[in-house]
PyMOL CGO cylinders between C-alpha atoms (Angstrom):
from pymol import cmd
from pymol.cgo import CYLINDER

trace = [
    CYLINDER, 16.03, -16.18, 3.49, 14.84, -13.90, 1.25, 0.3, 1, 1, 1, 1, 1, 1,
    CYLINDER, 14.84, -13.90, 1.25, 10.97, -11.81, 1.44, 0.3, 1, 1, 1, 1, 1, 1,
    CYLINDER, 10.97, -11.81, 1.44, 9.59, -10.08, -1.19, 0.3, 1, 1, 1, 1, 1, 1,
    CYLINDER, 9.59, -10.08, -1.19, 6.64, -7.28, -0.39, 0.3, 1, 1, 1, 1, 1, 1,
    CYLINDER, 6.64, -7.28, -0.39, 4.20, -6.91, -3.14, 0.3, 1, 1, 1, 1, 1, 1,
    CYLINDER, 4.20, -6.91, -3.14, 2.39, -3.38, -2.19, 0.3, 1, 1, 1, 1, 1, 1,
    CYLINDER, 2.39, -3.38, -2.19, -0.08, -1.15, -4.05, 0.3, 1, 1, 1, 1, 1, 1,
    CYLINDER, -0.08, -1.15, -4.05, -2.97, 1.12, -2.82, 0.3, 1, 1, 1, 1, 1, 1,
    CYLINDER, -2.97, 1.12, -2.82, -6.17, 2.81, -4.42, 0.3, 1, 1, 1, 1, 1, 1,
    CYLINDER, -6.17, 2.81, -4.42, -8.34, 5.64, -5.19, 0.3, 1, 1, 1, 1, 1, 1,
    CYLINDER, -8.34, 5.64, -5.19, -11.31, 6.08, -6.68, 0.3, 1, 1, 1, 1, 1, 1,
    CYLINDER, -11.31, 6.08, -6.68, -10.55, 9.63, -6.80, 0.3, 1, 1, 1, 1, 1, 1,
    CYLINDER, -10.55, 9.63, -6.80, -10.63, 10.92, -9.96, 0.3, 1, 1, 1, 1, 1, 1,
    CYLINDER, -10.63, 10.92, -9.96, -7.61, 12.33, -11.31, 0.3, 1, 1, 1, 1, 1, 1,
    CYLINDER, -7.61, 12.33, -11.31, -4.06, 12.54, -9.35, 0.3, 1, 1, 1, 1, 1, 1,
    CYLINDER, -4.06, 12.54, -9.35, -5.14, 14.66, -6.66, 0.3, 1, 1, 1, 1, 1, 1,
    CYLINDER, -5.14, 14.66, -6.66, -8.21, 13.90, -5.78, 0.3, 1, 1, 1, 1, 1, 1,
    CYLINDER, -8.21, 13.90, -5.78, -9.61, 12.34, -3.26, 0.3, 1, 1, 1, 1, 1, 1,
    CYLINDER, -9.61, 12.34, -3.26, -12.23, 8.99, -3.31, 0.3, 1, 1, 1, 1, 1, 1,
    CYLINDER, -12.23, 8.99, -3.31, -12.53, 5.57, -1.33, 0.3, 1, 1, 1, 1, 1, 1,
    CYLINDER, -12.53, 5.57, -1.33, -8.71, 4.63, -1.74, 0.3, 1, 1, 1, 1, 1, 1,
    CYLINDER, -8.71, 4.63, -1.74, -7.62, 0.10, -0.16, 0.3, 1, 1, 1, 1, 1, 1,
    CYLINDER, -7.62, 0.10, -0.16, -3.95, -0.72, 0.57, 0.3, 1, 1, 1, 1, 1, 1,
    CYLINDER, -3.95, -0.72, 0.57, -2.98, -4.36, -0.60, 0.3, 1, 1, 1, 1, 1, 1,
    CYLINDER, -2.98, -4.36, -0.60, 0.15, -5.99, 0.08, 0.3, 1, 1, 1, 1, 1, 1,
    CYLINDER, 0.15, -5.99, 0.08, 1.40, -9.94, -0.99, 0.3, 1, 1, 1, 1, 1, 1,
    CYLINDER, 1.40, -9.94, -0.99, 4.63, -10.55, 0.72, 0.3, 1, 1, 1, 1, 1, 1,
    CYLINDER, 4.63, -10.55, 0.72, 6.94, -14.08, 0.03, 0.3, 1, 1, 1, 1, 1, 1,
    CYLINDER, 6.94, -14.08, 0.03, 9.19, -15.78, 1.80, 0.3, 1, 1, 1, 1, 1, 1,
    CYLINDER, 9.19, -15.78, 1.80, 11.90, -17.55, -0.84, 0.3, 1, 1, 1, 1, 1, 1,
    CYLINDER, 11.90, -17.55, -0.84, 9.16, -16.85, -3.46, 0.3, 1, 1, 1, 1, 1, 1,
    CYLINDER, 9.16, -16.85, -3.46, 6.45, -18.94, -1.71, 0.3, 1, 1, 1, 1, 1, 1,
    CYLINDER, 6.45, -18.94, -1.71, 3.23, -17.15, -1.12, 0.3, 1, 1, 1, 1, 1, 1,
    CYLINDER, 3.23, -17.15, -1.12, 2.75, -16.74, 3.02, 0.3, 1, 1, 1, 1, 1, 1,
    CYLINDER, 2.75, -16.74, 3.02, 0.57, -13.91, 3.43, 0.3, 1, 1, 1, 1, 1, 1,
    CYLINDER, 0.57, -13.91, 3.43, -1.80, -12.02, 1.57, 0.3, 1, 1, 1, 1, 1, 1,
    CYLINDER, -1.80, -12.02, 1.57, -3.77, -8.27, 3.08, 0.3, 1, 1, 1, 1, 1, 1,
    CYLINDER, -3.77, -8.27, 3.08, -6.66, -5.90, 1.93, 0.3, 1, 1, 1, 1, 1, 1,
    CYLINDER, -6.66, -5.90, 1.93, -8.22, -3.23, 3.45, 0.3, 1, 1, 1, 1, 1, 1,
    CYLINDER, -8.22, -3.23, 3.45, -9.91, -0.21, 3.12, 0.3, 1, 1, 1, 1, 1, 1,
    CYLINDER, -9.91, -0.21, 3.12, -8.62, 2.64, 3.74, 0.3, 1, 1, 1, 1, 1, 1,
    CYLINDER, -8.62, 2.64, 3.74, -11.46, 5.32, 3.12, 0.3, 1, 1, 1, 1, 1, 1,
    CYLINDER, -11.46, 5.32, 3.12, -11.46, 8.58, 1.38, 0.3, 1, 1, 1, 1, 1, 1,
    CYLINDER, -11.46, 8.58, 1.38, -7.99, 9.28, 0.54, 0.3, 1, 1, 1, 1, 1, 1,
    CYLINDER, -7.99, 9.28, 0.54, -5.44, 10.23, -2.32, 0.3, 1, 1, 1, 1, 1, 1,
    CYLINDER, -5.44, 10.23, -2.32, -3.79, 7.92, -4.30, 0.3, 1, 1, 1, 1, 1, 1,
    CYLINDER, -3.79, 7.92, -4.30, 0.47, 8.33, -2.45, 0.3, 1, 1, 1, 1, 1, 1,
    CYLINDER, 0.47, 8.33, -2.45, -1.85, 8.01, 0.78, 0.3, 1, 1, 1, 1, 1, 1,
    CYLINDER, -1.85, 8.01, 0.78, -2.86, 4.41, -0.72, 0.3, 1, 1, 1, 1, 1, 1,
    CYLINDER, -2.86, 4.41, -0.72, 0.59, 3.77, -1.60, 0.3, 1, 1, 1, 1, 1, 1,
    CYLINDER, 0.59, 3.77, -1.60, 2.16, 4.94, 1.81, 0.3, 1, 1, 1, 1, 1, 1,
    CYLINDER, 2.16, 4.94, 1.81, -0.79, 2.44, 3.59, 0.3, 1, 1, 1, 1, 1, 1,
    CYLINDER, -0.79, 2.44, 3.59, 0.46, -0.04, 2.04, 0.3, 1, 1, 1, 1, 1, 1,
    CYLINDER, 0.46, -0.04, 2.04, 4.16, -0.49, 2.75, 0.3, 1, 1, 1, 1, 1, 1,
    CYLINDER, 4.16, -0.49, 2.75, 3.59, 0.56, 6.01, 0.3, 1, 1, 1, 1, 1, 1,
    CYLINDER, 3.59, 0.56, 6.01, 1.28, -2.58, 6.30, 0.3, 1, 1, 1, 1, 1, 1,
    CYLINDER, 1.28, -2.58, 6.30, 3.69, -4.87, 4.04, 0.3, 1, 1, 1, 1, 1, 1,
    CYLINDER, 3.69, -4.87, 4.04, 6.31, -3.49, 6.70, 0.3, 1, 1, 1, 1, 1, 1,
    CYLINDER, 6.31, -3.49, 6.70, 4.34, -3.90, 10.35, 0.3, 1, 1, 1, 1, 1, 1,
    CYLINDER, 4.34, -3.90, 10.35, 3.43, -7.44, 9.05, 0.3, 1, 1, 1, 1, 1, 1,
    CYLINDER, 3.43, -7.44, 9.05, 7.29, -8.31, 8.02, 0.3, 1, 1, 1, 1, 1, 1,
    CYLINDER, 7.29, -8.31, 8.02, 8.04, -6.71, 11.68, 0.3, 1, 1, 1, 1, 1, 1,
    CYLINDER, 8.04, -6.71, 11.68, 4.76, -9.62, 13.47, 0.3, 1, 1, 1, 1, 1, 1,
    CYLINDER, 4.76, -9.62, 13.47, 6.66, -12.28, 11.02, 0.3, 1, 1, 1, 1, 1, 1,
    CYLINDER, 6.66, -12.28, 11.02, 10.74, -11.36, 12.50, 0.3, 1, 1, 1, 1, 1, 1,
    CYLINDER, 10.74, -11.36, 12.50, 11.63, -10.69, 8.35, 0.3, 1, 1, 1, 1, 1, 1,
    CYLINDER, 11.63, -10.69, 8.35, 14.34, -7.32, 9.52, 0.3, 1, 1, 1, 1, 1, 1,
    CYLINDER, 14.34, -7.32, 9.52, 15.72, -6.94, 5.59, 0.3, 1, 1, 1, 1, 1, 1,
    CYLINDER, 15.72, -6.94, 5.59, 12.16, -7.54, 3.52, 0.3, 1, 1, 1, 1, 1, 1,
    CYLINDER, 12.16, -7.54, 3.52, 12.89, -6.12, 0.02, 0.3, 1, 1, 1, 1, 1, 1,
    CYLINDER, 12.89, -6.12, 0.02, 9.31, -4.26, -1.10, 0.3, 1, 1, 1, 1, 1, 1,
    CYLINDER, 9.31, -4.26, -1.10, 8.29, -3.06, -4.02, 0.3, 1, 1, 1, 1, 1, 1,
    CYLINDER, 8.29, -3.06, -4.02, 6.24, 0.00, -5.30, 0.3, 1, 1, 1, 1, 1, 1,
    CYLINDER, 6.24, 0.00, -5.30, 4.65, 0.94, -8.44, 0.3, 1, 1, 1, 1, 1, 1,
    CYLINDER, 4.65, 0.94, -8.44, 4.54, 5.08, -6.68, 0.3, 1, 1, 1, 1, 1, 1,
    CYLINDER, 4.54, 5.08, -6.68, 7.94, 7.02, -7.93, 0.3, 1, 1, 1, 1, 1, 1,
    CYLINDER, 7.94, 7.02, -7.93, 6.41, 9.08, -4.90, 0.3, 1, 1, 1, 1, 1, 1,
    CYLINDER, 6.41, 9.08, -4.90, 6.32, 7.09, -2.56, 0.3, 1, 1, 1, 1, 1, 1,
    CYLINDER, 6.32, 7.09, -2.56, 9.40, 4.93, -3.89, 0.3, 1, 1, 1, 1, 1, 1,
    CYLINDER, 9.40, 4.93, -3.89, 11.71, 8.64, -4.22, 0.3, 1, 1, 1, 1, 1, 1,
    CYLINDER, 11.71, 8.64, -4.22, 10.32, 9.79, -1.01, 0.3, 1, 1, 1, 1, 1, 1,
    CYLINDER, 10.32, 9.79, -1.01, 11.21, 6.46, 1.17, 0.3, 1, 1, 1, 1, 1, 1,
    CYLINDER, 11.21, 6.46, 1.17, 15.09, 6.65, -0.22, 0.3, 1, 1, 1, 1, 1, 1,
    CYLINDER, 15.09, 6.65, -0.22, 15.32, 9.98, 0.10, 0.3, 1, 1, 1, 1, 1, 1,
    CYLINDER, 15.32, 9.98, 0.10, 15.81, 10.85, -3.51, 0.3, 1, 1, 1, 1, 1, 1,
    CYLINDER, 15.81, 10.85, -3.51, 12.30, 13.66, -3.42, 0.3, 1, 1, 1, 1, 1, 1,
    CYLINDER, 12.30, 13.66, -3.42, 10.91, 15.51, -0.22, 0.3, 1, 1, 1, 1, 1, 1,
    CYLINDER, 10.91, 15.51, -0.22, 8.01, 15.27, 1.20, 0.3, 1, 1, 1, 1, 1, 1,
    CYLINDER, 8.01, 15.27, 1.20, 6.14, 18.13, 0.48, 0.3, 1, 1, 1, 1, 1, 1,
    CYLINDER, 6.14, 18.13, 0.48, 2.97, 16.97, 0.96, 0.3, 1, 1, 1, 1, 1, 1,
    CYLINDER, 2.97, 16.97, 0.96, 1.04, 17.65, 4.40, 0.3, 1, 1, 1, 1, 1, 1,
    CYLINDER, 1.04, 17.65, 4.40, -1.10, 14.38, 4.25, 0.3, 1, 1, 1, 1, 1, 1,
    CYLINDER, -1.10, 14.38, 4.25, 2.46, 12.49, 3.49, 0.3, 1, 1, 1, 1, 1, 1,
    CYLINDER, 2.46, 12.49, 3.49, 4.21, 14.02, 6.52, 0.3, 1, 1, 1, 1, 1, 1,
    CYLINDER, 4.21, 14.02, 6.52, 3.86, 11.92, 8.53, 0.3, 1, 1, 1, 1, 1, 1,
    CYLINDER, 3.86, 11.92, 8.53, 3.14, 8.36, 6.42, 0.3, 1, 1, 1, 1, 1, 1,
    CYLINDER, 3.14, 8.36, 6.42, 6.75, 9.16, 5.96, 0.3, 1, 1, 1, 1, 1, 1,
    CYLINDER, 6.75, 9.16, 5.96, 7.33, 9.46, 9.58, 0.3, 1, 1, 1, 1, 1, 1,
    CYLINDER, 7.33, 9.46, 9.58, 5.78, 6.34, 9.82, 0.3, 1, 1, 1, 1, 1, 1,
    CYLINDER, 5.78, 6.34, 9.82, 8.40, 4.35, 7.93, 0.3, 1, 1, 1, 1, 1, 1,
    CYLINDER, 8.40, 4.35, 7.93, 11.13, 5.96, 8.88, 0.3, 1, 1, 1, 1, 1, 1,
    CYLINDER, 11.13, 5.96, 8.88, 10.29, 5.04, 12.71, 0.3, 1, 1, 1, 1, 1, 1,
    CYLINDER, 10.29, 5.04, 12.71, 9.90, 1.37, 11.16, 0.3, 1, 1, 1, 1, 1, 1,
    CYLINDER, 9.90, 1.37, 11.16, 13.03, 1.68, 9.96, 0.3, 1, 1, 1, 1, 1, 1,
    CYLINDER, 13.03, 1.68, 9.96, 14.88, 3.16, 13.44, 0.3, 1, 1, 1, 1, 1, 1,
    CYLINDER, 14.88, 3.16, 13.44, 13.33, -0.27, 13.96, 0.3, 1, 1, 1, 1, 1, 1,
    CYLINDER, 13.33, -0.27, 13.96, 15.06, -2.51, 11.08, 0.3, 1, 1, 1, 1, 1, 1,
    CYLINDER, 15.06, -2.51, 11.08, 16.44, -2.36, 7.33, 0.3, 1, 1, 1, 1, 1, 1,
    CYLINDER, 16.44, -2.36, 7.33, 14.37, -2.46, 4.58, 0.3, 1, 1, 1, 1, 1, 1,
    CYLINDER, 14.37, -2.46, 4.58, 15.15, -1.88, 0.34, 0.3, 1, 1, 1, 1, 1, 1,
    CYLINDER, 15.15, -1.88, 0.34, 12.04, -0.55, -1.44, 0.3, 1, 1, 1, 1, 1, 1,
    CYLINDER, 12.04, -0.55, -1.44, 12.10, -0.84, -5.33, 0.3, 1, 1, 1, 1, 1, 1,
    CYLINDER, 12.10, -0.84, -5.33, 10.48, 1.27, -7.70, 0.3, 1, 1, 1, 1, 1, 1,
    CYLINDER, 10.48, 1.27, -7.70, 9.14, -1.43, -10.61, 0.3, 1, 1, 1, 1, 1, 1,
    CYLINDER, 9.14, -1.43, -10.61, 6.66, -1.52, -12.75, 0.3, 1, 1, 1, 1, 1, 1,
    CYLINDER, 6.66, -1.52, -12.75, 2.26, -1.71, -12.07, 0.3, 1, 1, 1, 1, 1, 1,
    CYLINDER, 2.26, -1.71, -12.07, 2.74, -5.36, -13.74, 0.3, 1, 1, 1, 1, 1, 1,
    CYLINDER, 2.74, -5.36, -13.74, 5.39, -5.76, -11.49, 0.3, 1, 1, 1, 1, 1, 1,
    CYLINDER, 5.39, -5.76, -11.49, 2.19, -5.24, -8.51, 0.3, 1, 1, 1, 1, 1, 1,
    CYLINDER, 2.19, -5.24, -8.51, -0.74, -7.42, -9.84, 0.3, 1, 1, 1, 1, 1, 1,
    CYLINDER, -0.74, -7.42, -9.84, -1.65, -8.92, -7.60, 0.3, 1, 1, 1, 1, 1, 1,
    CYLINDER, -1.65, -8.92, -7.60, -2.24, -6.73, -4.78, 0.3, 1, 1, 1, 1, 1, 1,
    CYLINDER, -2.24, -6.73, -4.78, -3.47, -3.96, -7.70, 0.3, 1, 1, 1, 1, 1, 1,
    CYLINDER, -3.47, -3.96, -7.70, -6.29, -7.03, -8.20, 0.3, 1, 1, 1, 1, 1, 1,
    CYLINDER, -6.29, -7.03, -8.20, -6.79, -6.92, -4.20, 0.3, 1, 1, 1, 1, 1, 1,
    CYLINDER, -6.79, -6.92, -4.20, -6.52, -3.62, -3.91, 0.3, 1, 1, 1, 1, 1, 1,
    CYLINDER, -6.52, -3.62, -3.91, -9.33, -3.37, -6.75, 0.3, 1, 1, 1, 1, 1, 1,
    CYLINDER, -9.33, -3.37, -6.75, -11.31, -6.41, -5.47, 0.3, 1, 1, 1, 1, 1, 1,
    CYLINDER, -11.31, -6.41, -5.47, -12.34, -4.02, -2.04, 0.3, 1, 1, 1, 1, 1, 1,
    CYLINDER, -12.34, -4.02, -2.04, -12.79, -0.99, -3.87, 0.3, 1, 1, 1, 1, 1, 1,
    CYLINDER, -12.79, -0.99, -3.87, -15.63, -3.11, -6.11, 0.3, 1, 1, 1, 1, 1, 1,
    CYLINDER, -15.63, -3.11, -6.11, -17.04, -4.91, -2.97, 0.3, 1, 1, 1, 1, 1, 1,
    CYLINDER, -17.04, -4.91, -2.97, -17.30, -1.24, -1.03, 0.3, 1, 1, 1, 1, 1, 1,
    CYLINDER, -17.30, -1.24, -1.03, -19.05, 0.14, -4.13, 0.3, 1, 1, 1, 1, 1, 1,
    CYLINDER, -19.05, 0.14, -4.13, -21.47, -3.04, -4.62, 0.3, 1, 1, 1, 1, 1, 1,
    CYLINDER, -21.47, -3.04, -4.62, -22.11, -2.89, 0.07, 0.3, 1, 1, 1, 1, 1, 1,
    CYLINDER, -22.11, -2.89, 0.07, -22.93, 0.59, -1.09, 0.3, 1, 1, 1, 1, 1, 1,
    CYLINDER, -22.93, 0.59, -1.09, -24.96, 0.58, -3.89, 0.3, 1, 1, 1, 1, 1, 1,
    CYLINDER, -24.96, 0.58, -3.89, -26.71, -2.24, -2.88, 0.3, 1, 1, 1, 1, 1, 1,
    CYLINDER, -26.71, -2.24, -2.88, -27.60, -0.61, 1.53, 0.3, 1, 1, 1, 1, 1, 1,
    CYLINDER, -27.60, -0.61, 1.53, -29.16, 2.49, -0.59, 0.3, 1, 1, 1, 1, 1, 1,
    CYLINDER, -29.16, 2.49, -0.59, -31.52, -0.34, -1.65, 0.3, 1, 1, 1, 1, 1, 1,
    CYLINDER, -31.52, -0.34, -1.65, -35.43, 0.53, -0.46, 0.3, 1, 1, 1, 1, 1, 1,
    CYLINDER, -35.43, 0.53, -0.46, -35.98, -1.54, 2.16, 0.3, 1, 1, 1, 1, 1, 1,
    CYLINDER, -35.98, -1.54, 2.16, -39.41, -3.58, 1.79, 0.3, 1, 1, 1, 1, 1, 1,
]
cmd.load_cgo(trace, "trace")
């Protein structure tokens, strides 16, 4: 059985270290057939935080489905390299997220692979769709009630 989890996070903050409305999304495939997809808002976060949240969400979905050897795909070099131990995690907001991933890893094995953004197009689209709808809702809630 092959379990593949495509992960993406997005933040509408401007610039690499800026905070903005964020979302994460995952799509899960079992033997090349989509079995789950999920997107959720995260509130104000940076992009790397959103990327980590996507990986954590994917791992939690796998644990609920008892899929204990998934391959996770992310376009985030920061997340992939920190989780694999290639890079140190020095940012205070990312350390608890990495610790969460490490705690999950103690329960079951997984492999994480950094890929091009086009490879994670489905969760990328889900993130952007979620953030677009959130923005629309915020704009419509500012309209005066007559």
